[in-house]
C-alpha positions as CSV (number, residue, x, y, z in Angstrom):
1,X,-7.1,-24.3,4.9
2,X,-6.3,-22.3,8.0
3,X,-2.6,-21.8,8.8
4,X,-1.9,-23.4,12.1
5,X,1.4,-21.6,12.8
6,X,1.2,-19.7,16.0
7,X,2.1,-16.0,16.5
8,X,2.4,-14.3,19.8
9,X,0.6,-10.9,20.0
10,X,0.3,-8.0,22.4
11,X,-2.5,-5.4,22.8
12,X,-0.5,-2.5,24.4
13,X,-2.9,-0.2,26.1
14,X,-2.2,2.5,28.6
15,X,-3.8,0.5,31.4
16,X,-3.1,-3.1,30.6
17,X,-0.8,-5.1,28.4
18,X,-2.8,-8.1,27.0
19,X,-0.8,-11.0,25.5
20,X,-2.1,-13.8,23.4
21,X,-1.3,-16.6,21.0
22,X,-3.2,-16.9,17.7
23,X,-3.2,-19.1,14.6
24,X,-5.3,-19.0,11.5
25,X,-8.4,-19.8,13.4
26,X,-8.0,-17.2,16.1
27,X,-6.8,-17.2,19.7
28,X,-5.5,-20.5,21.0
29,X,-5.0,-19.5,24.7
30,X,-6.7,-17.5,27.3
31,X,-5.1,-14.0,27.1
32,X,-2.5,-13.0,29.7
33,X,-3.3,-9.6,31.3
34,X,-0.6,-7.6,33.1
35,X,-0.7,-4.0,34.4
36,X,0.9,-1.7,31.9
37,X,4.2,-0.1,33.0
38,X,4.3,3.2,31.1
39,X,7.0,5.2,32.9
40,X,10.0,3.0,33.8
41,X,11.6,1.4,30.7
42,X,13.3,-1.5,32.6
43,X,10.0,-2.4,34.3
44,X,8.1,-2.0,31.0
45,X,10.5,-4.3,29.2
46,X,10.3,-6.8,32.1
47,X,6.5,-6.8,31.9
48,X,6.6,-7.4,28.1
49,X,9.0,-10.3,28.4
50,X,7.0,-11.8,31.3
51,X,3.8,-11.5,29.3
52,X,5.1,-13.1,26.1
53,X,6.8,-15.8,28.2
54,X,3.5,-16.8,29.9
55,X,1.7,-16.7,26.5
56,X,4.4,-19.0,24.9
57,X,4.2,-21.4,27.9
58,X,0.4,-21.7,27.5
59,X,0.6,-22.1,23.7
60,X,-0.2,-25.6,22.4
61,X,2.6,-25.2,19.8
62,X,5.8,-23.2,19.7
63,X,5.3,-19.8,18.2
64,X,7.0,-18.9,14.9
65,X,6.9,-15.2,15.5
66,X,5.9,-12.2,17.6
67,X,3.7,-9.6,15.9
68,X,1.8,-6.8,17.5
69,X,0.7,-3.2,17.4
70,X,2.5,-0.6,19.5
71,X,1.8,3.2,19.7
72,X,4.2,5.4,17.8
73,X,6.0,7.4,16.8
74,X,8.2,4.6,15.6
75,X,10.4,3.2,13.0
76,X,8.2,0.1,12.6
77,X,10.2,-1.8,10.0
78,X,13.2,-1.8,12.3
79,X,11.2,-2.3,15.5
80,X,12.3,1.0,17.1
81,X,9.7,2.8,19.3
82,X,9.9,6.5,20.2
83,X,6.7,7.0,22.0
84,X,6.5,10.2,24.0
85,X,2.7,10.1,24.5
86,X,1.0,7.4,26.6
87,X,4.1,5.3,26.9
88,X,6.9,7.8,27.8
89,X,9.2,5.0,28.9
90,X,10.0,4.5,25.3
91,X,10.9,8.1,24.6
92,X,14.2,8.7,22.8
93,X,14.2,5.5,20.8
94,X,14.0,1.9,22.1
95,X,14.8,-1.1,19.9
96,X,11.9,-3.1,21.2
97,X,11.7,-5.5,18.2
98,X,15.4,-6.5,18.2
99,X,15.2,-6.8,22.0
100,X,12.4,-9.3,21.8
101,X,14.2,-11.2,19.0
102,X,17.1,-11.6,21.3
103,X,14.9,-12.7,24.2
104,X,12.7,-15.2,22.3
105,X,14.8,-16.1,19.2
106,X,11.8,-15.6,16.8
107,X,11.2,-12.9,14.2
108,X,9.4,-9.9,15.7
109,X,7.2,-7.5,13.8
110,X,5.7,-4.3,15.2
111,X,3.2,-2.1,13.4
112,X,0.7,0.7,14.0
113,X,-2.8,-0.6,15.2
114,X,-4.6,1.3,12.4
115,X,-2.4,-0.5,9.9
116,X,-3.0,-3.9,11.3
117,X,-6.8,-3.2,11.6
118,X,-6.8,-2.3,7.9
119,X,-4.8,-5.4,7.1
120,X,-7.2,-7.7,9.0
121,X,-10.3,-6.3,7.3
122,X,-8.6,-6.5,3.9
123,X,-7.8,-10.2,4.5
124,X,-11.0,-11.5,5.9
125,X,-13.3,-8.6,6.7
126,X,-15.1,-5.9,4.7
127,X,-13.0,-6.0,1.5
128,X,-13.5,-9.7,0.6
129,X,-17.1,-9.5,1.7
130,X,-17.8,-6.6,-0.7
131,X,-16.1,-8.4,-3.5
132,X,-18.2,-11.5,-2.9
133,X,-21.3,-9.4,-3.0
134,X,-20.3,-7.9,-6.3
135,X,-19.4,-11.3,-7.8
136,X,-22.7,-12.8,-6.7
137,X,-24.5,-9.9,-8.4
138,X,-22.7,-10.5,-11.6
139,X,-20.9,-7.1,-11.4
140,X,-17.5,-6.8,-13.1
141,X,-16.4,-4.4,-10.4
142,X,-13.8,-5.5,-7.8
143,X,-11.9,-3.6,-5.1
144,X,-8.3,-3.9,-4.3
145,X,-7.9,-0.9,-2.0
146,X,-9.1,-0.5,1.6
147,X,-8.7,2.6,3.7
148,X,-9.4,2.2,7.4
149,X,-10.1,4.6,10.2
150,X,-10.5,3.9,13.9
151,X,-12.6,6.1,16.1
152,X,-11.9,5.8,19.8
153,X,-9.6,7.6,22.2
154,X,-8.0,9.0,19.1
155,X,-8.3,8.9,15.3
156,X,-6.2,6.2,13.5
157,X,-5.8,5.2,9.9
158,X,-4.4,2.4,7.7
159,X,-4.2,1.6,4.0
160,X,-4.0,-1.7,2.2
161,X,-3.6,-2.0,-1.6
162,X,-3.3,-5.3,-3.5
163,X,-2.9,-7.2,-0.3
164,X,0.0,-5.1,0.9
165,X,0.2,-2.6,3.8
166,X,1.3,0.9,2.8
167,X,3.2,2.4,5.7
168,X,5.3,5.0,3.9
169,X,9.0,5.7,3.9
170,X,8.9,7.1,7.4
171,X,6.4,4.6,8.9
172,X,4.0,7.5,9.0
173,X,1.5,6.9,6.2
174,X,-2.3,7.3,6.9
175,X,-1.8,9.6,9.9
176,X,-5.1,11.2,9.3
177,X,-5.5,12.5,12.8
178,X,-3.3,15.4,11.7
179,X,-5.5,16.5,8.8
180,X,-7.2,19.9,9.2
181,X,-10.4,19.9,11.3
182,X,-13.4,20.6,9.1
183,X,-15.3,22.5,11.8
184,X,-12.3,24.2,13.5
185,X,-9.7,24.8,10.8
186,X,-7.2,26.0,13.4
187,X,-7.1,22.6,14.9
188,X,-6.5,19.0,13.7
189,X,-9.1,16.3,12.8
190,X,-8.6,14.0,15.8
191,X,-10.0,16.8,18.1
192,X,-13.3,16.4,16.4
193,X,-13.3,12.7,15.7
194,X,-12.8,10.8,19.0
195,X,-14.4,10.0,22.3
196,X,-13.5,13.4,23.8
197,X,-15.0,15.1,20.7
198,X,-18.4,13.5,21.1
199,X,-18.4,14.3,24.9
200,X,-17.2,17.8,24.3
201,X,-19.8,18.6,21.6
202,X,-22.6,17.2,23.7
203,X,-21.4,19.2,26.7
204,X,-21.4,22.4,24.7
205,X,-24.9,21.7,23.3
206,X,-26.5,21.0,26.7
207,X,-24.3,23.6,28.5
208,X,-22.6,21.4,30.9
209,X,-18.9,20.8,31.9
210,X,-17.2,18.3,29.5
211,X,-16.1,16.3,32.5
212,X,-19.7,15.8,33.4
213,X,-20.7,14.7,29.9
214,X,-21.8,11.0,29.5
215,X,-19.9,8.5,27.5
216,X,-20.4,8.2,23.7
217,X,-22.3,5.0,24.4
218,X,-24.7,6.8,26.7
219,X,-24.9,9.8,24.3
220,X,-25.9,7.3,21.5
221,X,-28.6,5.9,23.7
222,X,-30.0,9.4,24.2
223,X,-29.8,10.0,20.4
224,X,-32.0,7.0,19.9
225,X,-34.6,8.2,22.3
226,X,-36.7,10.9,20.6
227,X,-38.5,11.6,23.9
228,X,-35.3,12.4,25.8
229,X,-34.9,16.2,26.5
230,X,-31.3,16.1,25.2
231,X,-32.1,14.1,22.1
232,X,-31.3,16.9,19.7
233,X,-28.0,17.6,21.5
234,X,-27.0,13.9,21.2
235,X,-27.8,13.9,17.5
236,X,-25.9,17.1,17.0
237,X,-22.8,15.8,18.8
238,X,-22.6,12.8,16.5
239,X,-23.4,14.9,13.5
240,X,-20.4,17.1,14.2
241,X,-18.2,14.0,14.4
242,X,-19.7,12.8,11.2
243,X,-18.8,16.0,9.4
244,X,-15.2,16.0,10.6
245,X,-14.7,12.3,9.7
246,X,-16.5,12.8,6.4
247,X,-14.0,15.6,5.5
248,X,-11.1,13.3,6.5
249,X,-12.4,10.5,4.3
250,X,-13.1,12.9,1.4
251,X,-9.4,13.9,1.5
252,X,-8.2,10.4,1.8
253,X,-10.5,9.0,-0.9
254,X,-9.3,11.6,-3.3
255,X,-5.8,10.1,-2.9
256,X,-6.4,6.4,-2.4
257,X,-9.8,5.7,-4.1
258,X,-11.1,2.5,-2.4
259,X,-13.5,1.0,0.1
260,X,-13.5,2.5,3.6
261,X,-13.9,0.5,6.9
262,X,-14.6,2.2,10.2
263,X,-13.5,0.6,13.5
264,X,-13.1,1.6,17.2
265,X,-15.7,1.9,19.9
266,X,-17.5,4.9,18.3
267,X,-18.2,2.9,15.2
268,X,-21.0,1.2,17.2
269,X,-23.0,4.5,16.7
270,X,-22.7,4.4,12.9
271,X,-26.4,4.6,12.5
272,X,-26.3,8.1,14.0
273,X,-23.2,9.7,12.4
274,X,-23.0,7.8,9.0
275,X,-25.4,10.0,7.0
276,X,-23.8,13.3,8.2
277,X,-20.5,11.7,7.2
278,X,-21.7,10.8,3.7
279,X,-23.4,14.2,3.3
280,X,-20.0,15.9,4.0
281,X,-18.3,13.7,1.4
282,X,-21.0,14.6,-1.1
283,X,-20.7,18.3,-0.3
284,X,-19.3,20.8,-2.8
285,X,-16.7,23.4,-3.6
286,X,-16.9,26.5,-5.7
287,X,-14.7,27.9,-8.4
288,X,-13.4,31.4,-7.9
289,X,-16.2,32.7,-10.0
290,X,-18.9,30.8,-8.0
291,X,-19.6,27.7,-10.1
292,X,-20.3,24.5,-8.0
293,X,-17.9,21.6,-8.0
294,X,-18.4,18.2,-6.3
295,X,-16.2,17.6,-3.3
296,X,-15.1,14.2,-4.7
297,X,-15.6,12.4,-8.0
298,X,-16.9,9.2,-6.5
299,X,-20.4,8.5,-5.3
300,X,-20.5,7.4,-1.6
301,X,-22.7,4.6,-0.3
302,X,-23.4,3.5,3.3
303,X,-22.9,-0.3,3.2
304,X,-24.8,-0.6,6.6
305,X,-28.0,0.7,4.9
306,X,-29.7,-2.0,2.9
307,X,-31.1,0.3,0.2
308,X,-27.7,2.1,-0.3
309,X,-25.8,-1.2,-0.2
310,X,-28.1,-2.6,-3.0
311,X,-27.5,0.5,-5.2
312,X,-23.8,0.2,-4.5
313,X,-23.7,-3.4,-5.7
314,X,-25.9,-2.8,-8.6
315,X,-23.8,0.1,-9.9
316,X,-24.4,1.0,-13.6
317,X,-23.4,-2.2,-15.4
318,X,-23.7,-2.2,-19.1
319,X,-22.3,-4.1,-22.1
320,X,-20.3,-2.4,-24.8
321,X,-18.8,-3.6,-28.1
322,X,-15.1,-3.3,-29.0
323,X,-15.1,-1.0,-32.1
324,X,-15.0,-2.9,-35.4
325,X,-15.8,-6.2,-33.8
326,X,-18.7,-8.2,-32.2
327,X,-16.7,-8.7,-29.1
328,X,-18.7,-7.6,-26.0
329,X,-17.3,-6.2,-22.8
330,X,-19.0,-5.9,-19.4
331,X,-18.4,-2.4,-18.1
332,X,-19.4,-0.5,-14.9
333,X,-18.8,3.3,-15.3
334,X,-20.1,4.3,-11.9
335,X,-17.2,5.5,-9.8
336,X,-18.2,4.7,-6.2
337,X,-17.0,4.2,-2.7
338,X,-18.6,1.9,-0.1
339,X,-18.2,2.7,3.6
340,X,-19.0,0.1,6.2
341,X,-18.1,-0.8,9.8
342,X,-15.7,-3.5,10.8
343,X,-16.9,-7.0,9.9
344,X,-14.5,-8.7,12.3
345,X,-14.5,-6.4,15.3
346,X,-11.6,-4.0,15.8
347,X,-9.5,-6.1,18.2
348,X,-10.1,-9.3,16.2
349,X,-9.1,-7.5,12.9
350,X,-5.9,-6.2,14.5
351,X,-5.1,-9.8,15.6
352,X,-5.8,-11.2,12.2
353,X,-3.7,-8.5,10.6
354,X,-0.8,-9.1,13.1
355,X,-0.9,-12.9,12.4
356,X,-1.0,-12.5,8.6
357,X,1.6,-9.8,8.5
358,X,4.1,-12.0,10.4
359,X,3.5,-15.1,8.3
360,X,3.7,-13.1,5.0
361,X,7.0,-11.6,6.1
362,X,8.4,-15.0,7.1
363,X,7.3,-16.7,3.9
364,X,8.6,-13.8,1.8
365,X,12.0,-14.1,3.4
366,X,12.3,-17.8,2.6
């Protein structure tokens, strides 16, 4: 049964602040869109209060909480924002959560968008879908861990294990954008795994100014057209992104060992970059004396490919006997990771995650 409690949400972009009200079935109002105020703190807070007020007035029932994603750095558990990037009004530490609790008299929860994306997909997206597939196939395998990355204006991350978000002691877990860049080790991963990365790689390969490069969506269209004169460059641009993201996921999977879901606008081009990504994860190291070693222990499967998805679900199931008895156990010794794109859509997954996080926190407090 869907939870009909309403939670107010905010999508805090650099251009617009989009406010909404959601319950267990999704949005219950037409979103309220207001121009983002990024420089002046007083004006920014006024805009946020105005937006949530309008959303509450349009809501069919009184909201029980406010829950949303907001760019960090931040002390998310305490609702304190210290953003010095795209929202400099919040530089120096602003107690946004406590401020909204004073204004609206409801609990307020703020998280990173990558975390809430992961949470939404773990609740009703890729994670439960994969476990249903395994159950239907009679496999004993089940997954409890989901690692998420978002590929858009930046590179975001999030981790859920056993139904709980893992944000770390400093609200700084899963910040994979700062891992080393596979192709340019002097730089960080986000530089090779975002919109500007695809445009920059394409520009270099066709010898044009990066500011003149088409959007990733347009580059993907070129990659799908074998007759286009820049077809190879478009393929190459996404292959470079795939290698950088594959290295990020190999590092992450070594530590967290679970399913991987990819969101963000660039995820739409998964058919182009997914195999280079998986090839990177399946690449190898060498010992000091030159002997080959696999990059990671697990086998990696593209869940968007029917053939690979079938092999992932099939696994290596076998039956073994408990020594000294006739008791049989079903066992799947294949260590494997499935990688798929968002099943809910990135924005919808963030909303689902925000709603569920707030209600879980409220119910846990009771």
